[in-house]
C-alpha positions in Angstrom: 113.9 52.1 78.9 116.6 54.7 78.4 116.8 57.8 80.4 116.3 61.1 78.5 118.0 63.8 80.1 116.9 67.5 79.5 119.4 69.7 77.9 120.5 72.6 79.9 121.3 75.7 77.9 123.8 78.1 79.5 123.4 81.7 78.4 125.8 84.6 79.8 123.1 86.6 81.9 124.9 89.9 80.9 124.1 89.4 77.3 120.3 88.5 77.6 119.2 90.7 80.7 118.5 94.5 81.0 121.3 96.2 82.5 119.6 97.4 85.8 118.0 93.6 86.3 121.8 92.1 85.6 123.4 94.4 88.2 120.6 93.7 91.0 121.0 90.0 90.1 125.1 90.5 90.2 124.6 91.7 93.6 123.2 88.4 95.1 124.6 85.5 92.8 127.7 87.0 91.0 130.1 84.2 90.0 127.4 81.6 90.3 125.4 79.3 88.0 121.5 80.1 88.1 118.7 77.9 87.0 115.8 79.6 85.5 112.8 77.5 85.2 110.4 78.0 82.1 107.0 80.0 83.1 104.2 77.8 83.7 100.5 78.5 83.6 100.9 81.5 81.2 97.3 82.7 81.9 98.3 83.6 85.5 100.5 86.5 86.4 103.5 86.1 88.8 102.7 85.6 92.1 99.0 85.3 91.5 98.5 81.9 92.9 100.7 81.9 95.8 99.5 85.6 97.0 103.1 87.0 96.6 102.2 89.7 94.1 99.6 91.2 96.7 102.2 90.9 99.4 104.7 92.8 97.5 102.3 95.2 96.5 101.0 95.8 99.8 104.6 96.1 101.3 105.5 98.6 98.6 102.6 100.8 99.3 103.6 101.0 103.0 107.2 101.9 102.1 106.0 104.7 99.6 103.8 105.9 102.4 106.6 106.0 104.9 108.9 107.6 102.6 106.1 110.4 102.1 105.9 111.0 105.7 109.7 111.3 105.9 111.1 108.0 106.9 114.7 107.8 105.1 115.8 105.2 102.5 118.2 104.0 105.0 115.9 103.4 107.8 113.2 101.6 105.6 116.2 99.5 103.9 116.8 98.1 107.6 113.3 98.0 108.8 112.4 95.9 105.6 115.6 94.2 105.0 116.0 95.5 101.6 118.9 97.0 99.8 118.9 101.1 99.4 118.8 100.3 95.4 115.8 98.3 96.0 114.2 100.9 98.2 114.9 103.7 96.1 113.4 101.8 93.0 110.1 101.4 95.0 110.0 104.8 96.5 111.1 106.9 93.5 109.7 104.8 90.6 106.5 103.2 91.6 105.6 106.5 93.4 105.5 108.3 90.2 103.7 105.7 88.2 100.6 105.1 90.7 97.9 107.8 91.1 96.9 106.5 94.6 97.6 109.1 97.3 97.4 108.9 100.8 95.3 111.5 102.6 93.7 111.3 106.2 90.5 111.5 105.0 87.2 109.3 104.2 87.8 109.7 100.6 91.5 108.3 100.6 90.3 105.4 103.0 87.7 104.8 100.2 90.1 104.7 97.4 92.6 102.4 99.2 89.7 100.2 100.1 88.9 99.9 96.3 92.4 99.0 95.6 92.6 96.2 98.1 94.7 98.4 100.4 92.4 99.6 103.1 94.8 97.9 105.9 97.6 99.9 104.6 95.6 103.1 104.9 94.7 102.1 108.5 98.4 101.7 109.6 99.6 104.8 107.8 96.8 107.1 109.5 97.7 105.4 113.0 101.6 105.7 112.5 101.7 109.3 111.0 98.5 110.9 111.7 97.5 109.8 115.1 100.8 108.9 116.4 99.6 105.5 117.4 102.2 102.6 117.0 101.2 100.8 119.7 97.6 100.5 118.1 99.3 99.7 114.9 101.7 97.0 116.1 99.0 95.3 117.9 96.8 95.2 114.5 99.9 93.3 113.0 100.1 90.6 115.7 97.2 89.0 114.0 95.3 88.5 110.8 92.5 91.0 110.8 89.2 91.5 108.8 88.5 95.2 107.7 85.4 96.5 106.3 84.6 100.2 105.2 84.4 103.1 105.2 80.5 102.3 106.1 78.1 104.9 106.8 76.7 103.9 110.2 74.5 105.6 112.8 76.5 106.8 115.7 74.1 105.8 118.1 74.9 102.4 117.9 78.5 103.1 119.4 79.7 104.2 122.9 83.3 105.9 123.6 85.9 103.7 125.1 87.9 106.6 126.3 87.1 110.0 128.2 87.3 111.5 131.5 84.4 109.3 133.2 85.3 107.1 136.2 85.3 103.5 135.0 85.7 104.3 131.5 88.3 101.6 129.5 90.7 104.3 128.7 90.4 107.5 131.2 91.7 110.7 129.9 92.2 114.0 131.8 89.1 116.0 131.5 91.0 119.2 130.2 92.9 117.0 127.5 89.8 115.2 126.2 87.9 118.5 126.0 90.9 120.0 124.1 90.7 117.4 121.7 86.8 117.4 121.3 86.9 121.3 120.7 89.7 120.8 118.1 87.5 118.3 116.2 84.5 120.3 116.5 86.2 123.2 115.0 87.2 121.2 112.0 83.6 119.8 111.7 82.4 123.3 111.5 85.0 124.3 109.0 83.7 121.4 106.9 87.4 120.3 106.9 88.5 116.8 105.8 87.8 114.2 108.5 88.9 110.6 109.0 86.6 107.7 109.7 86.0 106.4 113.2 87.8 103.1 113.6 85.9 100.3 115.6 86.5 96.8 116.6 83.6 94.3 116.8 83.8 91.1 118.9 81.3 89.0 120.2 78.4 91.2 118.9 80.0 94.3 120.8 81.4 97.5 119.2 84.7 99.3 120.9 85.7 102.4 119.3 89.5 102.0 119.2 90.5 105.5 117.6 89.2 108.9 117.3 86.8 108.8 120.5 87.4 112.8 120.6 86.2 113.0 117.0 83.2 110.7 117.9 82.3 112.8 120.8 82.6 115.9 118.7 80.4 114.7 116.1 77.9 113.9 118.5 77.6 117.0 120.0 77.2 118.7 116.6 74.4 116.8 116.1 75.8 114.4 113.4 73.8 111.2 113.3 75.4 109.1 110.5 79.3 109.2 109.9 81.9 106.7 108.0 83.4 104.0 110.2 86.1 101.5 109.4 85.1 98.1 111.1 87.5 95.4 112.1 87.4 92.0 113.7 90.1 89.2 114.5 87.8 86.3 114.0 86.1 85.3 110.7 83.2 84.4 112.7 82.6 87.9 113.9 83.2 89.4 110.5 80.6 87.1 109.1 78.2 88.0 112.4 78.8 91.9 111.5 77.7 91.3 107.9 75.0 89.4 108.5 73.3 91.5 111.4 74.4 95.0 109.7 73.9 94.3 106.0 72.2 97.5 105.3 75.1 99.6 106.3 77.7 97.5 104.4 77.2 99.8 101.6 80.4 101.9 101.2 79.7 105.7 102.1 81.2 107.1 98.8 80.5 105.9 95.1 
């Protein structure tokens, strides 16, 4: 049988591509021949099958949030191994088109969750509001499962940090009371509050972030409050959902 070879059509990229796209490609492949395959599975958008689309969406959201908090274009380009032009395109153009904005409160966490970006809300909050890079870096070490914000009874939890002897993370009594009182003032002033972040493993809870806020809520007589749950194992996630199904309704509608 005679072999039939597919005819390759060569086009001048400058004549068929938008100017900005042409300049971007020219940086990486100037003077070289590129093969552009035909689009397959037209009913599916780019990256939908492989997960690349969601990956870039999540990455770009973190770029935008970090830029909002003052991280420079140069720093972001180095951290994410991108060109300065690409970073500018992400933080300038996309930031203006999307309405989703980060604030350190429950409503913002809810909106991020509704957009499939709860993890990005958590890391932005930890990095820039709590200044807890160690916790953020630790969460990135493995794939995690996140759920929330959920309205849960505070009686289910116990602090993991405070002035008590034998507590997991001991804090000086004066420092702890200062933080608790600062949160109590915000509660009384009806200010925006963040959710409490709680880990779940082997059927046990651990408050990982905002222990002073938790203590302030208890002292102010608050019984239910929004919580973000996270687990490392899928089995723990399934166990939590099974045992605490009544609380898996999002706190805000």
